N, C-alpha and C positions, 0 to 999 in steps of 0.2 A: 504493500500500500504506500509506503514512504517513497518508493521509486516513482510511482504514478504521480504523487503529490509534487515531487521534485521536478518531474517533467512539466507538469502544469505551471509551476512557478516560473521556470525558465522560458516557457512559451509566452506566458503573460508578460514577462519583462521585455521580450523582444517586440511584442505585439501592442504594447500599451498606447503609444503615441498616436498612431493613425489607424488603429484597428476598428473595424465595424464590430460592435459588441457581440459576443457569442450568444447573447440572449435572443438575437434574431433567429438563430438556429433553433432555439427552444420553441419560439413562436411558430416556426414552420412545422416542427415536429407535432406540436399540438394541433396546428391547422390540418396536418395530415390525418391525425386521429379523428377530427371532426369529419373530414372527407370520407374516411373509412367507415365511420358510423353512419354517414349519410346514405351509403349503399345499403344499409340494413334498416333504414328508417321505417319501412313497412312493418317489419317484425316488431320494432320498438313501439309503434303505434298500437299494435294489437295487445302488447303487454303493459301499456302505460298505467292502466287502472290498477293492476296488481303491483307494479313497481311503486306507484304512489302510496299504496298501503304499507309496503315494506319501508319506504323512505320515512313515512310518518312514525313507524314503530322504532326505527333506528336513528331518528333524527339527531339525537344527542351525540351518539357515537360518530356519525358522519360529519357533524359540525366540527368536532374536534380534529378530524383527520383532514378534511379538504375544504372546510368553510362553505358548506352547501348553502344555497340561498334560503333565507328564512321564510317560513310561511307556506301555505298551500299555493301552488301555481294553478291559475285558472285557464291558461291558454296552452295549446300544444307547443308553441315555440318555447315558452318558459319552462314547461315540463321537460322538454328535450334538452334544454340548456342545463337543467339540474342534473339530468342523467349523465350528460357529458362530463360534468365536474366530478360526479361520483366515480366514474370509470377512469378518469385521467390518471389516477395513481397506479394504474396497471400498464402504463405506456411502455415501460422497459421490460415487460414480462409477457408470458403466455402468447396467444396467437397474434395479438396486435403488434407486439414487438417483433415477432418473427416476420409478419407481413411487411413491416416497415423496412427491415433489413433486406428482405427479398425485393421490395420495391426499389431500394437504392442500388442493389447489386445488378438489377436489370438495366441495360443501356437505355432503353426507352424510359424507364423510371428516372434514371439519372438526368436524361435530357429534360424531362418534365420538371424535375426538381430545379434544374438550372433556369428554366423558363419562369418558374415560380419565384426564384431568387431575383430575377430581373424585375419582375413586377413589384416585389417588396422594396428593392433598391430604388426603383423609380418613385415609389410613394415616400420612402424614407428620405431621399435626397432631392426631392423636387424643389424645395425651397433653395437649396444650395445651387442647383442647376440654373435657377432663375437669377441668382446673385452674380454668377461668373459669366464672363463674355466668351462663350463657346458656341460654335455652330452645331448643327444637328449631328454631323458626322463625328465631331469631337466628343459630343455628349454620349453618343453610342459607344465610342471607344472607351470612354471612362466607365460607362456601365459594365462593359465587358471586363475591365480590370477589377472592378469591385465584385463582380460575380466570381471571378477567379479567386479572389480573396475569400469569399464565402465558401467556395468549394473546398478550400483548405480547412476551414472550420468544420465542414461536414466530415471530412476524413478524420479529423482529430476526435470529434464527438463519437462517430461510429466506432473508431478504434477503441476508445475507452469504454463505451457501453457494452461492447462484446465481452470485455472483462476476462478473457481467458489467455492473456499474454504471459509469456515467461519474462524473467528479468532482462534477458538479452534482447527479446523482442521489444520490450519497453525502451531500452537504451537505443536500439536501432531506429525505432519510431521517433524518438525525441530528436535525434540528429536529422532524420529525414524531414520532419515537420519544421524544424528550425530553419533548415536550408530553404525549404519552399516558402516559408514566411518572409525570410530575408529577401528572396528574389521578388516576391509579390510586392513587398514594401518598396523595393527599388524601382519597380516598374511604375508604381503610383507616383513616387517622388519625381521620376524623370518626366512624367507626363505634364506636370504643372510648372508654370513659371513661379518664381519665388513668392510673389505676392499672392498668387492663387493658392499655392501650397499652404501659406499661413491661414488663409480663409478656410481651407479644407481641414486643417488641424483644429481650428477653433470650432468649426461645425461639428466635428467628431466629439469634441469635449461635451457638447450639449446633446449628442445623439442618444444617449441612454434615456434622457428625459423626453426626447421626441418619440422614441419607441414606446415610452410609457404612455404618451398621449395617443399614439396609434392603437395600442392595445386597449386603452380605455374606450376609444371610439368604436372599436369592434365589439366590445362588451355592450355599449349602448345600442348598437345596431340590432343586436339580438332582442333587445327590449323595444325596438322601434322608437328609440329616442335619438334625436339628432341635435348637435350643438353647432352654432355658427362659428365663423372664423375668429371673430372677436373674443368669444368665450374660450376657444381653443388657445389663442395667444395669451389670454389672461391666465389660464391654467398652467401653460408652459412657464410663464414668468414666475408664477407662484411656486411651482415645485422646484424650479432651479434655485430660486432665492432661499427657500426654506431648507431644502436638502443640503445646499452648500454651506449654509450658516449653522445648521444643526450640529451640536457637539456630541458625537457618539463617544461613549466611554472607551470602546474598543473598535479598531478597524477590522471588523470581522469579514473574512473572505473564506469561501467554501474550500478552496484548495489548501488552506492552511490547516484544515481539520483532519483528524484521523478517521479510520474506519469507525462508523457509528457505534459498533460494539466495544470499541476501545476508548470511548470518551471518558475522561476523568471527571471528577466532580467539578474541577476548575473549568474544564471544557464546557460542561453543561451549564455551569453558572454564567460563563461568557456568552453562550448561545442565548440563554433565557434573558440575560440583560439586554442583549442586542434586540431580541424580539420585542421586549417591553418598550425599548426606546423607539423602535420602528412604529409601534402603535401610538406612542406619544407624538411622533412626527406626523403620522397620518391624521391624528386628531387636529393638529394645527392646520394642516392642509384642508381638511374637511371644514373646519370652522371658517377659515378665510375665504373659501370658495363660495360661501353663502352670498358674497357680494355680487357674484355674476351668474350663479346657478339658481334655478327654481327648486321647489321642494322635491319634485320627482327626480330631477338630475342629482340633487344632493343624496337622495336615498340610493340611487344607482352607484354613485361614487363611493358611498360608505361600503356597499357590498363588494365593489371592485377592490378597494383597499384591503378589505378583510381577506379576499381571495389571494391577493398578492402575498400577504403575510403568511397565509397557510401554505402557499407554494414554496416560499422560502424555507419554512419549517420542514416541509417534506424533503427539500433539497439536501438537508443535512443527513437524511437517511440514505440517499442515493449512493453516497461514497462507498457503502458496503458492497456495491456491485462491481467495484473496480480493483479488488484485491488481486495481485498477480500470483501466478503459480510459483512455487519454489524451483 
C-alpha cells in the first residue's frame, strides 16, 4: 500500500501546476454508471415500488453511508436519482465495475470515452477559450492536448483500481506515468505563448471550483431546477473566496492515508476533524448563498453539499482496494 501511496504523491507533485483535476475522471466514471443504469431503466421502473419500501425501512443506514436524499420522492426522476446514489458505492465492484473495465478495454469504448472527455473539456474550459485569442483550429488542437492529458489520468485510475499489481509493476507504472505526464505537460506548455500560459495556469487554479459548479448544475438538472449565469458566477465567487480563506486544521489528502484497515486513532481523528470542518465550511457557503438563491435552490444545494461530504467519507475506504501483492 505504501508503494501505491508513494507513486500517487510523486505523480501529484509533477502534475500539480497545470493538471486538469483527477476529479473529472471520477465524474465521468459516475456518469458512466448512470449511463449503464439507464439501459436497465425499464426493470428499475417495475421494481420502484418495492425499492421505495426497502429504502424507507433502511433509510437511517443508507443516510449514513451515501447521504441519500431525505424524504419520500414523488416523481420517477427523483426516485431514480435516489436509487443511483444508493448503488454508487458499488462502482468499483461486482458487475458494474467489470463492465466499466470491459468498456474501457474495448477500442470502441475507449474512443467513446475520448469523445466524452472532449465534451467535458469543452464545457469545463469554454470560459477560458473565450478569454484567449485563438482561432477554431487552434482551439481544436488545444482540446486534443487536454484530452491526451485526461487519457493519462484514465490509465492511472484504471491501473490503481484493478489493484492486483506487484511491487515491481507499481514501480514500472510510476516511471511510465511520470514520463507520459512530463511529455503531456511539455506539449501544453509549448502550445501557449507566455502570457497565454499564465492565463491557463490561473484558470486551472480555479478549475476545481468550476467543476464543483458543473457538478452542482447537473444535480439541479435532475430536479428540473435551473440557475442563470449571474447566480452561477455568484456561487463560483462565493466558494472560491470561502474555500481559500477557510483555515482547515489539517491539509488532508487521500493519498497521504493508509489502507482503511490500518488507520490509527490519530488517522481517524484527523479524518473526522476534516469532515467536521468541511461541514462547517458548507454551512457558511449555504448561509451566504441565500442572497442569490431561492428556497428551492437552497434546499437542493444543502442536499448536494451533504452528498459531497459523504462521497469524501466513502473515498477514505476506497484505498483498501489498492493494496499491492507481495
